[in-house]
N, C-alpha and C positions, 0 to 999 in steps of 0.2 A: 504494500500500500504506500502511496506517495506520502512524503512528510507533511505536506499541506493538509491532506485529507486526514491523516493520523492525528495531527496536532489540533486542527480546528474543527474537523468533522465535515468540512465542505470546501469546494473549489469553485470559483467563478471564472468562467471563460467568456470574455467579451467578444461580441460579434461572431458568435459560434455559427449562427444561421445567417446567411447573406440577406441583405435587405430585399433583394428581388424575390427570394423565397418567402420572406415575411409578407410582402405585398400580395403574393400569390395566395398565401394561407388566409389572409384577411378576406379576400374575395371568395375563396373556396368555402370557408366556414360560414360566411354571411349567406351564401346560396343555400347551404344545408339548413341553416337556421330558418331562413325565409320559407323553405319547403317543409318545415317542421320535421326534419330528419335529425332528431336529437332525442336524448332522454333527460330526465330530471332525477337527480339522486338526493337522498335525504341529507347528505353531508352539506350540500349547497343547494337548497331547494328552489331558489329563485334564478339559478343559472342554467344554461344549456350545456349538456355534457355529451361527449362522444367517446365511447370505448372502442379501442381496436380499429380506429379509422385507417383506411389504406394509406392515406397521405402521411399520417404521423407514425404509422407502423414502418413506413419506408424510412422516416427520420430515425426511428428507434434502431433499425438494422444498420443503416449507413453510418451511424454515429459510433458504432462499437469500436472500430480501430482507434479513433482519436480519443474517445473517453477511456478506453483501456490504457492507452498511453498516458493520459493525464492523471489517472488514478493509480497506475502501476498494478492494475488488477486484470485478470482474465474474465471479462464481463460476459454474462449470458443474457440474451434478451428475454424480457417477460411480457410487457404490454405497454401500450400508450394510452393515455387518457387526457382528453382535451376539454377545457371549459371556456365558455364565453361567460365570464363573471359579469353580473349585472350590478348596477349601483346599489350600494348598501349590503351586498353579500359579504358574509364573513366566513372564513375558513377557520374553524375552531382549533385550538391547540390539540395536537394529537401526534401519535407515532403510527408508522405504516405497518402493514402486514408483511409476512416473510418474502413475498414475491417482489416487494419494493425495498429490498435490502439497500440498494443504492438508487435514489430518486434523482433524476435530472429534471429540473423545471426550466422551461424556456418561454420567454416572453415573445410571442409571435405578433402581437399587435396591441396598440393602445390608441385612444383618440389623440389626434394631432393637437399639440399645444397644452395638453393636460399632464399634470404630474402623474407619476406612477406610484401606486401603493406598493410598499415593500412586502416581502415575505420575511418573517422572523424565524430564526433558527436558534435553538438552545445553544448557549455558550458552554462548552465543556468545562472551562475553568471557573466560570462565574454564572450560575443559573439565574441570577437576578439581573444580568446584563446581556440580553440576547443579541445575537448578530442581526443586523438589519441589511438584507440583501435587496438592493434597488437594481432591478433588471430593466434595461432599455430594450427596445425591439432587437431581437437577435441574440441577446445575452442568455447564457445558460449558467445555472448553479446546480452542481451535483453534490449530494450530501447523503449521509447515512440515515436514511428515513426510518429504519427500525430502531435506531438507537437514540436519535435526537428528536425532541419535540419540535414541531414547526407549526406555524399558523400565519394567517393573513388577517389584519383588522378589517372592519367593514369598509368596503370599497368606496372611495370618494370619486373615482372616475365614473363616467357614464357607462363604460364597459371596459373589459380587459380580456384579451385572447391569450390564454396560457395553456401550454401542453406539458404533460409529465411523461417522461419516458423512463421506464423502470428496468432495473437489472439486478442480477445476483452475481456473486463471485463464484466462478466455476470451481475454484479451489477452496471454497469456504463451506460453512455449515449448510447452505442451501444450494450447493452445487448440483444437486439432483433435479433442480427445478428449471424448467424452460417453458416459455410461452404462457405462463400463468395457468397451466393445466389445459391449454387449448391444443387443437391439432397443429396449429401453426399460426403465423402472422395473419392478421386480417379477420380471423374467426372471432365472433363476438360471444360465443357461448363456450362453456367449459364442458367438454365431452370426454376428456381423458383424465385418468387419475395420474398422479405423479408416479 
């Protein structure tokens, strides 16, 4: 594991996703939302959610080499999960399940001219002083989602397009897990046991 990830529990990679891809994703997910091709989950009930979308599954897979290099780990893909956060939505403080051993959150879009709400990540050294990760469009933050609490305060933006791409360490405790129990990328139901 890289020193940064070991010491802080997270790494921020600026401009990880090119602006042209961010612009594509904003149009893509707006069309999906306009066509009511989304789900709503109880964790963020006023937002639109997309599990295992083909576009973000492609991002999940294509990011493996660079994220494995950045973390110093042999990462296995699990799943992608995207949200269009709506004004006032809050992501409550929590830890992730095992298939999210390493969570990478990517800002794919925000309203032009509006500040971005940060995601907060528990500080390993001082629980009362969390890290504040402010991600501009294209920025990625990867962290140990099963170990560190993380949360987002009520959204002050009119909307925010954020995707999560999740991995496990092939050489770690959850090295037997891949695709979040699915047949493979792009499947939205779990039909296979680990």
